[in-house]
Biopython code that builds the backbone (N, CA, C, O; Angstrom):
import numpy as np
from Bio.PDB.StructureBuilder import StructureBuilder

atoms = [
    (1, "MET", "N", (93.920, 83.674, 80.332)),
    (1, "MET", "CA", (94.207, 84.885, 79.578)),
    (1, "MET", "C", (95.439, 85.577, 80.172)),
    (1, "MET", "O", (95.725, 85.468, 81.364)),
    (2, "GLN", "N", (96.127, 86.262, 79.336)),
    (2, "GLN", "CA", (97.328, 87.022, 79.712)),
    (2, "GLN", "C", (97.002, 88.062, 80.777)),
    (2, "GLN", "O", (95.982, 88.746, 80.685)),
    (3, "LYS", "N", (97.857, 88.185, 81.782)),
    (3, "LYS", "CA", (97.705, 89.231, 82.795)),
    (3, "LYS", "C", (98.256, 90.532, 82.225)),
    (3, "LYS", "O", (99.383, 90.586, 81.733)),
    (4, "ILE", "N", (97.438, 91.576, 82.302)),
    (4, "ILE", "CA", (97.802, 92.872, 81.736)),
    (4, "ILE", "C", (97.546, 93.952, 82.779)),
    (4, "ILE", "O", (96.475, 94.002, 83.385)),
    (5, "ILE", "N", (98.538, 94.817, 82.983)),
    (5, "ILE", "CA", (98.373, 95.954, 83.894)),
    (5, "ILE", "C", (98.420, 97.236, 83.072)),
    (5, "ILE", "O", (99.372, 97.481, 82.331)),
    (6, "ALA", "N", (97.372, 98.050, 83.216)),
    (6, "ALA", "CA", (97.358, 99.394, 82.644)),
    (6, "ALA", "C", (97.654, 100.342, 83.806)),
    (6, "ALA", "O", (96.895, 100.402, 84.774)),
    (7, "VAL", "N", (98.754, 101.076, 83.706)),
    (7, "VAL", "CA", (99.193, 101.909, 84.815)),
    (7, "VAL", "C", (99.243, 103.376, 84.411)),
    (7, "VAL", "O", (99.769, 103.731, 83.356)),
    (8, "ASP", "N", (98.682, 104.222, 85.275)),
    (8, "ASP", "CA", (98.695, 105.660, 85.058)),
    (8, "ASP", "C", (100.086, 106.203, 85.383)),
    (8, "ASP", "O", (100.852, 105.563, 86.103)),
    (9, "PHE", "N", (100.407, 107.365, 84.862)),
    (9, "PHE", "CA", (101.713, 107.963, 85.094)),
    (9, "PHE", "C", (101.666, 108.964, 86.248)),
    (9, "PHE", "O", (102.196, 108.695, 87.326)),
    (10, "ASP", "N", (101.038, 110.108, 86.024)),
    (10, "ASP", "CA", (101.006, 111.184, 87.028)),
    (10, "ASP", "C", (100.185, 110.769, 88.242)),
    (10, "ASP", "O", (99.015, 110.405, 88.123)),
    (11, "GLY", "N", (100.811, 110.828, 89.402)),
    (11, "GLY", "CA", (100.135, 110.462, 90.629)),
    (11, "GLY", "C", (100.234, 108.993, 90.964)),
    (11, "GLY", "O", (99.856, 108.582, 92.061)),
    (12, "CYS", "N", (100.734, 108.199, 90.044)),
    (12, "CYS", "CA", (100.868, 106.764, 90.288)),
    (12, "CYS", "C", (102.340, 106.334, 90.211)),
    (12, "CYS", "O", (102.885, 105.814, 91.184)),
    (13, "LEU", "N", (102.971, 106.547, 89.076)),
    (13, "LEU", "CA", (104.400, 106.230, 88.951)),
    (13, "LEU", "C", (105.268, 107.346, 89.504)),
    (13, "LEU", "O", (106.415, 107.122, 89.890)),
    (14, "CYS", "N", (104.715, 108.541, 89.538)),
    (14, "CYS", "CA", (105.434, 109.693, 90.099)),
    (14, "CYS", "C", (104.435, 110.618, 90.776)),
    (14, "CYS", "O", (103.232, 110.545, 90.524)),
    (15, "VAL", "N", (104.942, 111.478, 91.628)),
    (15, "VAL", "CA", (104.099, 112.483, 92.281)),
    (15, "VAL", "C", (103.515, 113.380, 91.189)),
    (15, "VAL", "O", (104.222, 113.759, 90.256)),
    (16, "ASN", "N", (102.246, 113.716, 91.300)),
    (16, "ASN", "CA", (101.590, 114.524, 90.281)),
    (16, "ASN", "C", (102.068, 115.972, 90.354)),
    (16, "ASN", "O", (101.730, 116.708, 91.281)),
    (17, "LYS", "N", (102.856, 116.361, 89.364)),
    (17, "LYS", "CA", (103.353, 117.741, 89.229)),
    (17, "LYS", "C", (103.113, 118.240, 87.800)),
    (17, "LYS", "O", (103.788, 119.154, 87.327)),
    (18, "TYR", "N", (102.132, 117.616, 87.120)),
    (18, "TYR", "CA", (101.889, 117.939, 85.722)),
    (18, "TYR", "C", (101.844, 119.447, 85.509)),
    (18, "TYR", "O", (101.210, 120.146, 86.299)),
    (19, "PRO", "N", (102.489, 119.970, 84.479)),
    (19, "PRO", "CA", (103.093, 119.275, 83.340)),
    (19, "PRO", "C", (104.513, 118.762, 83.590)),
    (19, "PRO", "O", (105.084, 118.072, 82.745)),
    (20, "ASP", "N", (105.079, 119.100, 84.752)),
    (20, "ASP", "CA", (106.396, 118.561, 85.092)),
    (20, "ASP", "C", (106.239, 117.117, 85.549)),
    (20, "ASP", "O", (105.123, 116.618, 85.697)),
    (21, "ILE", "N", (107.355, 116.460, 85.767)),
    (21, "ILE", "CA", (107.354, 115.097, 86.293)),
    (21, "ILE", "C", (107.838, 115.160, 87.736)),
    (21, "ILE", "O", (108.936, 115.641, 88.016)),
    (22, "GLY", "N", (107.011, 114.674, 88.639)),
    (22, "GLY", "CA", (107.339, 114.693, 90.060)),
    (22, "GLY", "C", (108.290, 113.576, 90.456)),
    (22, "GLY", "O", (108.764, 112.812, 89.616)),
    (23, "ALA", "N", (108.556, 113.498, 91.749)),
    (23, "ALA", "CA", (109.443, 112.467, 92.300)),
    (23, "ALA", "C", (108.863, 111.078, 92.020)),
    (23, "ALA", "O", (107.648, 110.880, 92.013)),
    (24, "GLU", "N", (109.756, 110.140, 91.792)),
    (24, "GLU", "CA", (109.298, 108.789, 91.458)),
    (24, "GLU", "C", (108.682, 108.078, 92.652)),
    (24, "GLU", "O", (109.067, 108.302, 93.800)),
    (25, "ASN", "N", (107.721, 107.220, 92.357)),
    (25, "ASN", "CA", (107.100, 106.353, 93.343)),
    (25, "ASN", "C", (107.849, 105.021, 93.261)),
    (25, "ASN", "O", (107.497, 104.143, 92.474)),
    (26, "GLU", "N", (108.876, 104.889, 94.080)),
    (26, "GLU", "CA", (109.745, 103.711, 94.021)),
    (26, "GLU", "C", (108.983, 102.417, 94.269)),
    (26, "GLU", "O", (109.287, 101.394, 93.657)),
    (27, "LEU", "N", (108.004, 102.450, 95.153)),
    (27, "LEU", "CA", (107.233, 101.254, 95.456)),
    (27, "LEU", "C", (106.448, 100.771, 94.230)),
    (27, "LEU", "O", (106.451, 99.580, 93.919)),
    (28, "ALA", "N", (105.785, 101.687, 93.545)),
    (28, "ALA", "CA", (105.009, 101.314, 92.356)),
    (28, "ALA", "C", (105.929, 100.817, 91.242)),
    (28, "ALA", "O", (105.622, 99.826, 90.579)),
    (29, "ILE", "N", (107.037, 101.491, 91.039)),
    (29, "ILE", "CA", (107.974, 101.082, 89.988)),
    (29, "ILE", "C", (108.532, 99.699, 90.289)),
    (29, "ILE", "O", (108.591, 98.848, 89.402)),
    (30, "SER", "N", (108.936, 99.471, 91.518)),
    (30, "SER", "CA", (109.457, 98.165, 91.917)),
    (30, "SER", "C", (108.416, 97.072, 91.724)),
    (30, "SER", "O", (108.733, 95.989, 91.231)),
    (31, "ALA", "N", (107.187, 97.349, 92.107)),
    (31, "ALA", "CA", (106.111, 96.368, 91.952)),
    (31, "ALA", "C", (105.872, 96.043, 90.478)),
    (31, "ALA", "O", (105.658, 94.883, 90.127)),
    (32, "LEU", "N", (105.905, 97.054, 89.620)),
    (32, "LEU", "CA", (105.716, 96.806, 88.189)),
    (32, "LEU", "C", (106.857, 95.981, 87.606)),
    (32, "LEU", "O", (106.628, 95.095, 86.781)),
    (33, "LEU", "N", (108.071, 96.266, 88.027)),
    (33, "LEU", "CA", (109.212, 95.486, 87.541)),
    (33, "LEU", "C", (109.072, 94.024, 87.963)),
    (33, "LEU", "O", (109.420, 93.125, 87.197)),
    (34, "GLN", "N", (108.572, 93.779, 89.159)),
    (34, "GLN", "CA", (108.337, 92.411, 89.611)),
    (34, "GLN", "C", (107.242, 91.742, 88.791)),
    (34, "GLN", "O", (107.364, 90.575, 88.419)),
    (35, "LYS", "N", (106.181, 92.476, 88.513)),
    (35, "LYS", "CA", (105.088, 91.933, 87.691)),
    (35, "LYS", "C", (105.584, 91.613, 86.280)),
    (35, "LYS", "O", (105.227, 90.580, 85.713)),
    (36, "ARG", "N", (106.398, 92.491, 85.721)),
    (36, "ARG", "CA", (106.971, 92.263, 84.385)),
    (36, "ARG", "C", (107.785, 90.966, 84.401)),
    (36, "ARG", "O", (107.661, 90.138, 83.499)),
    (37, "ALA", "N", (108.623, 90.797, 85.437)),
    (37, "ALA", "CA", (109.450, 89.597, 85.555)),
    (37, "ALA", "C", (108.593, 88.335, 85.697)),
    (37, "ALA", "O", (109.023, 87.244, 85.324)),
    (38, "ALA", "N", (107.379, 88.491, 86.239)),
    (38, "ALA", "CA", (106.460, 87.364, 86.404)),
    (38, "ALA", "C", (105.644, 87.088, 85.139)),
    (38, "ALA", "O", (104.820, 86.173, 85.114)),
    (39, "GLY", "N", (105.877, 87.888, 84.085)),
    (39, "GLY", "CA", (105.217, 87.627, 82.810)),
    (39, "GLY", "C", (104.045, 88.518, 82.461)),
    (39, "GLY", "O", (103.402, 88.310, 81.432)),
    (40, "TYR", "N", (103.754, 89.497, 83.284)),
    (40, "TYR", "CA", (102.664, 90.419, 82.971)),
    (40, "TYR", "C", (103.033, 91.294, 81.784)),
    (40, "TYR", "O", (104.204, 91.603, 81.565)),
    (41, "LYS", "N", (102.021, 91.690, 81.023)),
    (41, "LYS", "CA", (102.172, 92.710, 79.989)),
    (41, "LYS", "C", (101.848, 94.052, 80.644)),
    (41, "LYS", "O", (100.998, 94.128, 81.531)),
    (42, "LEU", "N", (102.530, 95.107, 80.204)),
    (42, "LEU", "CA", (102.331, 96.429, 80.797)),
    (42, "LEU", "C", (101.923, 97.447, 79.746)),
    (42, "LEU", "O", (102.482, 97.500, 78.650)),
    (43, "ILE", "N", (100.931, 98.254, 80.110)),
    (43, "ILE", "CA", (100.481, 99.359, 79.265)),
    (43, "ILE", "C", (100.612, 100.646, 80.067)),
    (43, "ILE", "O", (100.085, 100.740, 81.176)),
    (44, "LEU", "N", (101.305, 101.635, 79.523)),
    (44, "LEU", "CA", (101.305, 102.964, 80.124)),
    (44, "LEU", "C", (100.008, 103.628, 79.686)),
    (44, "LEU", "O", (99.749, 103.782, 78.492)),
    (45, "TRP", "N", (99.203, 104.017, 80.650)),
    (45, "TRP", "CA", (97.843, 104.506, 80.411)),
    (45, "TRP", "C", (97.745, 105.900, 81.010)),
    (45, "TRP", "O", (97.518, 106.050, 82.210)),
    (46, "THR", "N", (97.914, 106.910, 80.185)),
    (46, "THR", "CA", (98.039, 108.280, 80.667)),
    (46, "THR", "C", (97.331, 109.261, 79.745)),
    (46, "THR", "O", (97.108, 108.981, 78.567)),
    (47, "CYS", "N", (96.984, 110.408, 80.298)),
    (47, "CYS", "CA", (96.387, 111.483, 79.488)),
    (47, "CYS", "C", (97.449, 112.337, 78.814)),
    (47, "CYS", "O", (97.124, 113.200, 77.998)),
    (48, "ARG", "N", (98.709, 112.109, 79.143)),
    (48, "ARG", "CA", (99.781, 112.882, 78.507)),
    (48, "ARG", "C", (99.779, 112.616, 76.998)),
    (48, "ARG", "O", (99.442, 111.524, 76.539)),
    (49, "ALA", "N", (100.162, 113.644, 76.250)),
    (49, "ALA", "CA", (100.210, 113.529, 74.788)),
    (49, "ALA", "C", (101.408, 114.308, 74.269)),
    (49, "ALA", "O", (101.992, 115.122, 74.984)),
    (50, "GLY", "N", (101.762, 114.054, 73.031)),
    (50, "GLY", "CA", (102.836, 114.797, 72.382)),
    (50, "GLY", "C", (104.153, 114.673, 73.109)),
    (50, "GLY", "O", (104.531, 113.585, 73.545)),
    (51, "GLU", "N", (104.866, 115.804, 73.245)),
    (51, "GLU", "CA", (106.181, 115.786, 73.876)),
    (51, "GLU", "C", (106.086, 115.417, 75.357)),
    (51, "GLU", "O", (107.003, 114.788, 75.885)),
    (52, "ARG", "N", (105.009, 115.788, 76.034)),
    (52, "ARG", "CA", (104.834, 115.407, 77.446)),
    (52, "ARG", "C", (104.748, 113.883, 77.592)),
    (52, "ARG", "O", (105.256, 113.319, 78.561)),
    (53, "LEU", "N", (104.110, 113.225, 76.632)),
    (53, "LEU", "CA", (104.045, 111.765, 76.644)),
    (53, "LEU", "C", (105.426, 111.173, 76.379)),
    (53, "LEU", "O", (105.838, 110.228, 77.050)),
    (54, "ASN", "N", (106.135, 111.727, 75.406)),
    (54, "ASN", "CA", (107.489, 111.250, 75.105)),
    (54, "ASN", "C", (108.402, 111.377, 76.324)),
    (54, "ASN", "O", (109.204, 110.483, 76.597)),
    (55, "GLU", "N", (108.281, 112.486, 77.056)),
    (55, "GLU", "CA", (109.073, 112.684, 78.276)),
    (55, "GLU", "C", (108.766, 111.593, 79.301)),
    (55, "GLU", "O", (109.675, 111.051, 79.930)),
    (56, "ALA", "N", (107.490, 111.276, 79.465)),
    (56, "ALA", "CA", (107.084, 110.256, 80.435)),
    (56, "ALA", "C", (107.630, 108.880, 80.046)),
    (56, "ALA", "O", (108.111, 108.136, 80.900)),
    (57, "VAL", "N", (107.554, 108.549, 78.768)),
    (57, "VAL", "CA", (108.062, 107.255, 78.303)),
    (57, "VAL", "C", (109.573, 107.170, 78.527)),
    (57, "VAL", "O", (110.073, 106.142, 78.985)),
    (58, "ARG", "N", (110.297, 108.233, 78.210)),
    (58, "ARG", "CA", (111.749, 108.250, 78.452)),
    (58, "ARG", "C", (112.053, 108.116, 79.944)),
    (58, "ARG", "O", (112.948, 107.363, 80.330)),
    (59, "TRP", "N", (111.326, 108.829, 80.766)),
    (59, "TRP", "CA", (111.500, 108.786, 82.214)),
    (59, "TRP", "C", (111.323, 107.348, 82.718)),
    (59, "TRP", "O", (112.110, 106.869, 83.534)),
    (60, "CYS", "N", (110.300, 106.678, 82.232)),
    (60, "CYS", "CA", (110.049, 105.288, 82.631)),
    (60, "CYS", "C", (111.193, 104.375, 82.188)),
    (60, "CYS", "O", (111.664, 103.546, 82.968)),
    (61, "ARG", "N", (111.636, 104.523, 80.946)),
    (61, "ARG", "CA", (112.740, 103.696, 80.442)),
    (61, "ARG", "C", (114.002, 103.879, 81.271)),
    (61, "ARG", "O", (114.735, 102.918, 81.508)),
    (62, "GLU", "N", (114.261, 105.105, 81.713)),
    (62, "GLU", "CA", (115.436, 105.375, 82.555)),
    (62, "GLU", "C", (115.359, 104.617, 83.879)),
    (62, "GLU", "O", (116.379, 104.408, 84.536)),
    (63, "ARG", "N", (114.171, 104.213, 84.266)),
    (63, "ARG", "CA", (113.977, 103.469, 85.506)),
    (63, "ARG", "C", (113.745, 101.986, 85.252)),
    (63, "ARG", "O", (113.346, 101.248, 86.153)),
    (64, "GLY", "N", (113.998, 101.553, 84.018)),
    (64, "GLY", "CA", (113.878, 100.142, 83.664)),
    (64, "GLY", "C", (112.487, 99.690, 83.280)),
    (64, "GLY", "O", (112.260, 98.500, 83.063)),
    (65, "LEU", "N", (111.543, 100.632, 83.190)),
    (65, "LEU", "CA", (110.172, 100.280, 82.814)),
    (65, "LEU", "C", (109.974, 100.419, 81.315)),
    (65, "LEU", "O", (109.984, 101.524, 80.773)),
    (66, "ASP", "N", (109.796, 99.300, 80.663)),
    (66, "ASP", "CA", (109.448, 99.281, 79.248)),
    (66, "ASP", "C", (108.021, 98.759, 79.141)),
    (66, "ASP", "O", (107.650, 97.802, 79.821)),
    (67, "PHE", "N", (107.235, 99.383, 78.298)),
    (67, "PHE", "CA", (105.835, 99.020, 78.168)),
    (67, "PHE", "C", (105.581, 98.302, 76.843)),
    (67, "PHE", "O", (106.218, 98.578, 75.826)),
    (68, "ASP", "N", (104.629, 97.374, 76.894)),
    (68, "ASP", "CA", (104.233, 96.676, 75.675)),
    (68, "ASP", "C", (103.468, 97.618, 74.755)),
    (68, "ASP", "O", (103.556, 97.517, 73.532)),
    (69, "GLU", "N", (102.720, 98.532, 75.354)),
    (69, "GLU", "CA", (101.988, 99.538, 74.591)),
    (69, "GLU", "C", (101.877, 100.811, 75.424)),
    (69, "GLU", "O", (102.053, 100.791, 76.642)),
    (70, "VAL", "N", (101.586, 101.901, 74.755)),
    (70, "VAL", "CA", (101.336, 103.180, 75.412)),
    (70, "VAL", "C", (99.983, 103.684, 74.909)),
    (70, "VAL", "O", (99.825, 103.999, 73.730)),
    (71, "ASN", "N", (99.024, 103.755, 75.812)),
    (71, "ASN", "CA", (97.661, 104.225, 75.511)),
    (71, "ASN", "C", (96.962, 103.427, 74.414)),
    (71, "ASN", "O", (96.075, 103.948, 73.739)),
    (72, "GLU", "N", (97.349, 102.190, 74.236)),
    (72, "GLU", "CA", (96.724, 101.317, 73.236)),
    (72, "GLU", "C", (96.637, 99.905, 73.785)),
    (72, "GLU", "O", (97.369, 99.528, 74.700)),
    (73, "ASN", "N", (95.730, 99.137, 73.210)),
    (73, "ASN", "CA", (95.617, 97.732, 73.574)),
    (73, "ASN", "C", (96.800, 96.941, 73.038)),
    (73, "ASN", "O", (97.380, 97.287, 72.009)),
    (74, "ILE", "N", (97.151, 95.867, 73.756)),
    (74, "ILE", "CA", (98.198, 94.994, 73.234)),
    (74, "ILE", "C", (97.612, 94.229, 72.041)),
    (74, "ILE", "O", (96.405, 93.991, 72.005)),
    (75, "PRO", "N", (98.438, 93.841, 71.071)),
    (75, "PRO", "CA", (97.938, 93.194, 69.858)),
    (75, "PRO", "C", (97.071, 91.957, 70.120)),
    (75, "PRO", "O", (96.110, 91.719, 69.389)),
    (76, "GLU", "N", (97.393, 91.172, 71.142)),
    (76, "GLU", "CA", (96.610, 89.968, 71.435)),
    (76, "GLU", "C", (95.159, 90.309, 71.790)),
    (76, "GLU", "O", (94.241, 89.567, 71.443)),
    (77, "ILE", "N", (94.962, 91.421, 72.474)),
    (77, "ILE", "CA", (93.604, 91.839, 72.836)),
    (77, "ILE", "C", (92.856, 92.326, 71.602)),
    (77, "ILE", "O", (91.694, 91.976, 71.392)),
    (78, "THR", "N", (93.522, 93.129, 70.795)),
    (78, "THR", "CA", (92.886, 93.609, 69.564)),
    (78, "THR", "C", (92.448, 92.428, 68.699)),
    (78, "THR", "O", (91.356, 92.432, 68.130)),
    (79, "GLU", "N", (93.307, 91.427, 68.609)),
    (79, "GLU", "CA", (92.984, 90.232, 67.820)),
    (79, "GLU", "C", (91.815, 89.465, 68.431)),
    (79, "GLU", "O", (90.904, 89.050, 67.714)),
    (80, "SER", "N", (91.835, 89.275, 69.751)),
    (80, "SER", "CA", (90.771, 88.486, 70.382)),
    (80, "SER", "C", (89.421, 89.199, 70.327)),
    (80, "SER", "O", (88.382, 88.540, 70.273)),
    (81, "PHE", "N", (89.416, 90.541, 70.340)),
    (81, "PHE", "CA", (88.172, 91.295, 70.257)),
    (81, "PHE", "C", (87.723, 91.514, 68.810)),
    (81, "PHE", "O", (86.622, 92.010, 68.571)),
    (82, "GLY", "N", (88.561, 91.151, 67.859)),
    (82, "GLY", "CA", (88.212, 91.350, 66.455)),
    (82, "GLY", "C", (88.355, 92.788, 66.008)),
    (82, "GLY", "O", (87.766, 93.183, 65.002)),
    (83, "GLY", "N", (89.117, 93.568, 66.729)),
    (83, "GLY", "CA", (89.347, 94.967, 66.387)),
    (83, "GLY", "C", (89.790, 95.726, 67.624)),
    (83, "GLY", "O", (89.811, 95.183, 68.729)),
    (84, "ASP", "N", (90.142, 96.978, 67.427)),
    (84, "ASP", "CA", (90.591, 97.792, 68.541)),
    (84, "ASP", "C", (89.445, 98.678, 68.997)),
    (84, "ASP", "O", (88.526, 98.971, 68.233)),
    (85, "CYS", "N", (89.512, 99.091, 70.227)),
    (85, "CYS", "CA", (88.499, 100.003, 70.751)),
    (85, "CYS", "C", (89.212, 101.114, 71.516)),
    (85, "CYS", "O", (90.408, 101.013, 71.789)),
    (86, "ARG", "N", (88.502, 102.143, 71.852)),
    (86, "ARG", "CA", (89.119, 103.269, 72.556)),
    (86, "ARG", "C", (89.512, 102.924, 73.983)),
    (86, "ARG", "O", (90.474, 103.484, 74.509)),
    (87, "LYS", "N", (88.790, 102.017, 74.616)),
    (87, "LYS", "CA", (89.089, 101.669, 76.002)),
    (87, "LYS", "C", (90.205, 100.630, 76.044)),
    (87, "LYS", "O", (90.137, 99.603, 75.368)),
    (88, "VAL", "N", (91.222, 100.906, 76.837)),
    (88, "VAL", "CA", (92.331, 99.976, 77.009)),
    (88, "VAL", "C", (91.864, 98.845, 77.909)),
    (88, "VAL", "O", (91.360, 99.085, 79.006)),
    (89, "TYR", "N", (92.032, 97.607, 77.443)),
    (89, "TYR", "CA", (91.662, 96.442, 78.231)),
    (89, "TYR", "C", (92.848, 95.995, 79.072)),
    (89, "TYR", "O", (93.971, 95.907, 78.576)),
    (90, "ALA", "N", (92.595, 95.713, 80.343)),
    (90, "ALA", "CA", (93.616, 95.178, 81.235)),
    (90, "ALA", "C", (92.939, 94.314, 82.286)),
    (90, "ALA", "O", (91.732, 94.420, 82.502)),
    (91, "THR", "N", (93.715, 93.461, 82.935)),
    (91, "THR", "CA", (93.182, 92.688, 84.050)),
    (91, "THR", "C", (93.353, 93.452, 85.356)),
    (91, "THR", "O", (92.690, 93.147, 86.347)),
    (92, "GLU", "N", (94.251, 94.455, 85.361)),
    (92, "GLU", "CA", (94.443, 95.341, 86.514)),
    (92, "GLU", "C", (94.645, 96.757, 86.001)),
    (92, "GLU", "O", (95.327, 96.978, 85.000)),
    (93, "TYR", "N", (94.044, 97.713, 86.699)),
    (93, "TYR", "CA", (94.228, 99.128, 86.394)),
    (93, "TYR", "C", (94.831, 99.797, 87.627)),
    (93, "TYR", "O", (94.236, 99.776, 88.704)),
    (94, "TRP", "N", (96.002, 100.385, 87.465)),
    (94, "TRP", "CA", (96.669, 101.069, 88.578)),
    (94, "TRP", "C", (96.546, 102.566, 88.347)),
    (94, "TRP", "O", (97.036, 103.092, 87.348)),
    (95, "ASP", "N", (95.886, 103.248, 89.278)),
    (95, "ASP", "CA", (95.646, 104.675, 89.131)),
    (95, "ASP", "C", (95.557, 105.303, 90.513)),
    (95, "ASP", "O", (95.065, 104.668, 91.446)),
    (96, "ASP", "N", (96.015, 106.516, 90.661)),
    (96, "ASP", "CA", (95.981, 107.178, 91.962)),
    (96, "ASP", "C", (94.572, 107.581, 92.388)),
    (96, "ASP", "O", (94.359, 107.919, 93.552)),
    (97, "ARG", "N", (93.632, 107.555, 91.495)),
    (97, "ARG", "CA", (92.259, 107.948, 91.823)),
    (97, "ARG", "C", (91.308, 106.763, 91.768)),
    (97, "ARG", "O", (90.112, 106.925, 91.523)),
    (98, "ALA", "N", (91.842, 105.583, 91.996)),
    (98, "ALA", "CA", (91.057, 104.355, 91.877)),
    (98, "ALA", "C", (90.030, 104.229, 92.993)),
    (98, "ALA", "O", (90.264, 104.637, 94.131)),
    (99, "VAL", "N", (88.907, 103.663, 92.641)),
    (99, "VAL", "CA", (87.885, 103.248, 93.593)),
    (99, "VAL", "C", (87.712, 101.755, 93.359)),
    (99, "VAL", "O", (87.450, 101.319, 92.238)),
    (100, "ILE", "N", (87.858, 100.982, 94.416)),
    (100, "ILE", "CA", (87.747, 99.536, 94.280)),
    (100, "ILE", "C", (86.362, 99.118, 94.743)),
    (100, "ILE", "O", (85.949, 99.424, 95.862)),
    (101, "ILE", "N", (85.659, 98.423, 93.880)),
    (101, "ILE", "CA", (84.335, 97.917, 94.219)),
    (101, "ILE", "C", (84.399, 96.394, 94.156)),
    (101, "ILE", "O", (84.741, 95.819, 93.122)),
    (102, "LYS", "N", (84.070, 95.758, 95.255)),
    (102, "LYS", "CA", (84.141, 94.312, 95.305)),
    (102, "LYS", "C", (82.890, 93.802, 96.021)),
    (102, "LYS", "O", (82.525, 94.311, 97.080)),
    (103, "ALA", "N", (82.252, 92.820, 95.454)),
    (103, "ALA", "CA", (81.054, 92.210, 96.058)),
    (103, "ALA", "C", (80.028, 93.274, 96.424)),
    (103, "ALA", "O", (79.371, 93.193, 97.461)),
    (104, "GLY", "N", (79.902, 94.277, 95.551)),
    (104, "GLY", "CA", (78.884, 95.293, 95.759)),
    (104, "GLY", "C", (79.233, 96.335, 96.811)),
    (104, "GLY", "O", (78.411, 97.195, 97.125)),
    (105, "LYS", "N", (80.435, 96.268, 97.355)),
    (105, "LYS", "CA", (80.818, 97.229, 98.394)),
    (105, "LYS", "C", (81.972, 98.096, 97.913)),
    (105, "LYS", "O", (82.889, 97.624, 97.242)),
    (106, "ARG", "N", (81.906, 99.343, 98.262)),
    (106, "ARG", "CA", (82.968, 100.282, 97.911)),
    (106, "ARG", "C", (84.040, 100.228, 98.990)),
    (106, "ARG", "O", (83.736, 100.232, 100.183)),
    (107, "ARG", "N", (85.299, 100.177, 98.561)),
    (107, "ARG", "CA", (86.412, 100.143, 99.518)),
    (107, "ARG", "C", (87.278, 101.350, 99.327)),
    (107, "ARG", "O", (88.272, 101.515, 100.034)),
]
sb = StructureBuilder()
sb.init_structure("model")
sb.init_model(0)
sb.init_chain("A")
sb.init_seg("    ")
for serial, (resi, resn, name, xyz) in enumerate(atoms, 1):
    if name == "N":
        sb.init_residue(resn, " ", resi, " ")
    sb.init_atom(name, np.array(xyz, "f"), 0.0, 1.0, " ", f" {name:<3s}", serial, name[0])
structure = sb.get_structure()
């Protein structure tokens, strides 16, 4: 299956200064650009809406980050599931508030 990363904006791609946009997280942006070059699909997965969302998308494009979708599933997933759902499907979720659970243990 296609590798898909759903990445949060505030606190992950930039320092959380909502509703403003904080300083960029160069490490995260660089890592995403490398993943894109390796063939991953990217979804911007954020609570921003309206003009605040448009600002975030423009900000990302200025840094070379183009997304396959914004807050939506990629078409291949919608097709494979037989429809769209509210939850964005990804093989990786990048978020500043992540909790990683592996083999029954919290890390």
